[in-house]
C-alpha positions as CSV (number, residue, x, y, z in Angstrom):
1,M,101.5,90.8,87.3
2,I,99.4,92.2,84.5
3,Q,98.5,95.9,84.2
4,N,96.0,97.8,82.2
5,I,98.9,99.0,79.9
6,D,99.3,95.3,78.8
7,I,95.8,95.0,77.3
8,A,96.4,96.9,74.1
9,P,99.6,95.1,73.3
10,T,97.8,91.8,73.9
11,I,95.0,92.7,71.6
12,L,97.5,93.7,68.9
13,S,99.3,90.4,69.4
14,L,96.0,88.4,69.1
15,A,95.4,90.3,65.8
16,G,98.8,89.4,64.5
17,L,100.0,93.0,64.7
18,D,103.2,94.4,66.2
19,K,103.1,96.8,69.1
20,P,104.2,100.3,68.2
21,V,107.6,101.2,69.7
22,N,106.2,104.1,71.7
23,M,103.5,101.9,73.4
24,D,103.9,100.9,77.0
25,G,103.1,97.5,78.3
26,Q,103.6,94.1,76.7
27,S,101.5,91.3,75.4
28,F,100.5,88.7,78.1
29,L,99.4,86.2,75.4
30,P,102.4,83.9,76.3
31,L,101.1,83.8,79.9
32,L,97.6,82.9,78.6
33,K,99.0,80.1,76.6
34,G,100.9,78.8,79.6
35,E,104.3,79.4,78.0
36,N,107.3,80.0,80.2
37,T,108.3,83.6,79.6
38,A,110.2,86.3,81.4
39,W,107.7,88.6,83.1
40,R,107.7,91.4,85.6
41,D,107.8,90.5,89.3
42,R,106.5,93.9,90.5
43,I,104.5,96.8,89.4
44,Y,104.8,100.5,90.2
45,Y,102.2,103.2,90.7
46,E,102.3,106.9,90.6
47,Y,99.6,109.5,91.0
48,F,100.2,113.2,91.1
49,W,98.0,115.7,93.0
50,E,95.5,117.4,90.8
51,R,93.5,120.6,91.6
52,P,90.1,119.0,90.8
53,F,90.8,116.4,93.4
54,P,92.6,118.2,96.2
55,Q,91.8,115.5,98.8
56,T,94.0,113.0,96.9
57,P,97.7,113.5,97.5
58,T,100.6,112.6,95.3
59,V,101.1,108.8,95.8
60,H,103.8,106.4,94.8
61,A,103.6,102.6,95.3
62,V,105.2,99.3,94.5
63,R,103.5,95.9,94.6
64,T,105.1,92.5,94.5
65,D,103.4,89.1,94.7
66,K,103.7,89.3,98.6
67,Y,103.7,93.0,99.6
68,K,102.3,96.4,98.7
69,Y,104.2,99.5,99.8
70,I,102.4,102.9,99.5
71,R,104.2,106.3,100.0
72,Y,102.3,109.6,100.3
73,Y,104.0,112.8,99.3
74,G,103.2,116.3,100.4
75,I,101.0,115.4,103.4
76,W,101.6,114.3,106.9
77,D,100.1,110.9,106.6
78,I,101.4,107.4,107.5
79,N,102.8,105.3,104.7
80,E,101.4,101.8,104.2
81,L,102.8,98.3,104.0
82,Y,100.6,95.2,103.5
83,D,101.3,91.5,103.4
84,L,99.0,90.5,100.6
85,E,99.3,86.8,101.2
86,N,98.2,87.0,104.8
87,D,96.1,90.1,104.6
88,P,94.5,90.3,101.1
89,M,91.9,92.8,102.2
90,E,94.7,95.2,103.4
91,M,93.3,95.6,106.9
92,N,96.6,95.6,108.9
93,N,99.1,98.3,108.0
94,L,102.5,96.8,108.9
95,I,104.5,100.0,108.3
96,R,105.3,100.3,112.1
97,S,105.9,96.6,112.6
98,Q,109.5,96.1,113.8
99,E,109.7,92.7,112.0
100,H,108.7,94.3,108.7
101,Q,111.2,97.3,108.7
102,A,113.6,95.5,106.4
103,V,110.9,94.8,103.9
104,A,109.6,98.4,104.1
105,K,113.1,99.8,103.5
106,E,113.8,97.4,100.6
107,L,110.5,98.4,98.9
108,R,111.0,102.1,99.6
109,D,114.5,102.0,98.1
110,D,113.3,100.0,95.1
111,L,110.5,102.6,94.6
112,F,112.9,105.5,94.7
113,T,115.3,103.7,92.3
114,W,112.5,103.3,89.8
115,L,111.4,106.9,90.2
116,K,114.9,108.1,89.5
117,E,115.3,105.8,86.5
118,T,111.9,106.9,85.0
119,G,112.0,110.6,85.8
120,G,109.3,110.3,88.4
121,M,111.2,112.5,90.8
122,Q,110.0,115.5,88.7
123,I,106.6,116.4,90.0
124,P,104.5,117.8,87.2
125,L,103.2,121.3,87.8
126,K,100.2,122.5,85.9
127,E,99.1,126.0,85.2
128,D,96.0,127.3,87.0
129,R,93.0,127.2,84.6
130,G,89.3,127.8,85.0
131,A,87.4,128.7,88.1
132,R,88.7,128.0,91.5
133,F,86.6,126.6,94.3
134,D,87.9,128.7,97.2
135,H,84.8,130.8,97.4
136,G,85.7,132.3,100.8
137,Y,88.7,133.9,99.3
138,Q,87.5,134.8,95.8
139,K,89.6,137.2,93.8
140,T,92.4,137.2,96.3
141,Y,94.9,135.3,94.3
């Protein structure tokens, strides 16, 4: 499971340079060389609501080689669970499937453990800046 944060460390590795300590990600050069190396078995995703994109809620997700679990925060929407091996186009949401409840719980618990460990439980709040787009209620805030 390679992420975009792994690209810069890989390029640095190819150039013979060390990755800065404060840089996220890791070089996937050993994987390209076919070497047996310890590597992540899941990836996490977080996106926090932004004023310029009000239609996109805060989202947290975890993906393994088999499943993807997506949790929406702050809206009344259904979470999502997909079996990526049998449904790579993610057409069948299994979140309500009785036979997948244990998988959903495991991934949800894993996601919240990761959020706690990384400080992701602290939703970033940003100060209002610039013009607002609520024209019907201009100057009422």
